[in-house]
Every structure is written in structure tokens, then in C-alpha cells.
C-alpha positions as CSV (number, residue, x, y, z in Angstrom):
1,N,-8.2,8.3,1.0
2,A,-6.9,4.8,0.7
3,V,-8.9,3.2,3.1
4,P,-12.1,2.6,1.0
5,F,-9.7,1.2,-1.7
6,L,-8.5,-1.2,1.1
7,I,-11.9,-2.1,2.2
8,F,-12.8,-3.2,-1.3
9,C,-9.6,-5.0,-1.6
10,F,-10.6,-7.1,1.5
11,A,-14.1,-7.5,0.2
12,A,-12.9,-8.8,-3.1
13,S,-10.4,-11.2,-1.5
14,W,-13.3,-12.4,0.9
15,I,-15.4,-13.3,-2.1
16,Y,-12.5,-15.1,-4.0
17,I,-12.2,-17.4,-0.9
18,I,-16.0,-17.9,-0.7
19,N,-16.0,-18.8,-4.4
20,D,-12.9,-21.0,-4.0
21,I,-14.6,-23.1,-1.1
22,L,-17.9,-23.4,-3.0
23,D,-16.1,-24.7,-6.1
24,I,-13.4,-26.7,-4.6
25,D,-14.8,-30.0,-6.0
26,E,-15.1,-28.7,-9.6
27,D,-11.5,-27.1,-9.2
28,R,-10.2,-30.5,-8.1
29,N,-11.6,-32.1,-11.2
30,H,-10.3,-29.4,-13.7
31,S,-7.1,-30.1,-15.2
32,I,-5.7,-26.7,-14.9
33,K,-7.3,-25.3,-11.9
34,K,-6.3,-28.1,-9.7
35,E,-2.8,-27.1,-10.4
36,K,-3.4,-23.3,-10.0
37,K,-5.9,-22.9,-7.1
38,P,-4.4,-23.6,-3.6
39,L,-7.7,-24.9,-2.1
40,A,-8.0,-27.3,-5.0
41,N,-4.4,-28.8,-4.6
42,N,-4.5,-28.6,-0.9
43,R,-1.6,-26.1,-0.4
44,L,-4.2,-24.4,1.7
45,S,-6.7,-26.0,4.0
46,I,-10.5,-25.2,4.0
47,K,-9.8,-24.5,7.7
48,F,-7.2,-21.8,7.0
49,A,-9.4,-20.3,4.4
50,I,-12.2,-20.1,6.8
51,Y,-9.9,-18.5,9.2
52,L,-8.8,-15.9,6.4
53,L,-12.4,-15.3,5.8
54,V,-13.0,-14.2,9.7
55,V,-10.0,-12.1,9.7
56,L,-11.1,-10.3,6.4
57,L,-14.6,-9.9,7.6
58,I,-13.4,-8.4,11.0
59,L,-11.1,-5.9,9.0
60,I,-13.8,-5.0,6.7
61,L,-16.2,-4.4,9.6
62,L,-13.6,-2.4,11.7
63,L,-12.8,-0.2,8.7
64,L,-16.3,0.3,7.9
65,F,-16.9,1.8,11.2
66,F,-14.7,4.4,10.5
67,H,-15.9,4.9,6.9
68,K,-19.7,4.5,7.2
69,I,-20.4,6.5,4.0
70,I,-19.5,3.5,1.9
71,I,-21.1,0.8,3.9
72,Y,-23.9,0.4,1.5
73,H,-21.7,0.2,-1.5
74,V,-19.5,-2.6,0.0
75,L,-22.7,-4.5,1.2
76,V,-24.3,-4.4,-2.3
77,Y,-20.8,-5.5,-3.6
78,L,-20.8,-8.4,-1.2
79,L,-24.4,-9.5,-1.6
80,L,-24.3,-9.4,-5.5
81,N,-21.0,-11.4,-5.5
82,V,-22.3,-14.0,-3.0
83,C,-25.5,-14.4,-5.1
84,Y,-23.4,-14.8,-8.2
85,S,-21.3,-17.6,-6.5
86,L,-24.3,-19.4,-5.1
87,F,-26.8,-19.1,-7.9
88,I,-26.1,-17.0,-10.9
89,K,-23.2,-18.6,-12.3
90,K,-25.1,-21.9,-12.5
91,I,-27.5,-20.3,-14.9
92,S,-26.6,-21.3,-18.6
93,V,-26.9,-18.1,-20.6
94,Y,-26.2,-20.0,-23.9
95,A,-28.6,-22.8,-23.4
96,N,-31.4,-20.2,-22.5
97,C,-30.7,-18.0,-25.7
98,H,-30.5,-20.9,-28.0
99,S,-33.6,-22.8,-26.8
100,R,-35.9,-20.0,-28.0
101,K,-37.3,-20.0,-31.3
102,L,-37.0,-16.7,-33.0
């Protein structure tokens, strides 16, 4: 069945848009990302990105209504990725590893 695959494609797209909105200022100051990312170079507006988020979320919820068996998988996927976008990616692993004395 291709519907679960489609749900995860929509969920991944939703996460990418969230991440791009959250990182828009850093991306605009990055020499490569400001050219490649549509939000950073204003080819797409934040308003349009938010519209896409709403549409994708509605599609995800509608499809999950018919495929309830994967609802927890999708929710965990979204939760982990939102946590990454908001918090985890800001943690410097390199600094933490090298600040400890062995």
C-alpha cells in the first residue's frame, strides 16, 4: 500500500518547511544556503510556507484517519524531528566531547 509512504513523504516535507522557517535568518547569512533555499532568497514567502504547512497537515491527518495503524509512528517521527529542529541541533557535540578530560 502506497498510502503510508505518501503520509511519511508529507510528514518529511512538513518537517523540512518547519526547519527552513526556523533557520531562515541563518540561511540568509550563509553564502550557499541563501542562494539554494527558496525561503532564504525570497522565492517563496513565509506566508506561502505556512499555507503549505497547513495543507500538508490536513493531508496527513486525513490520510491517517484511514490508516490509523501508523499514527504513532508518524507522531513519533514528527515529534523527534520538531525536537531536533528546535533544540537538539543547537547542541554542540564536538565541544562537549572535547571539553572533558580523559
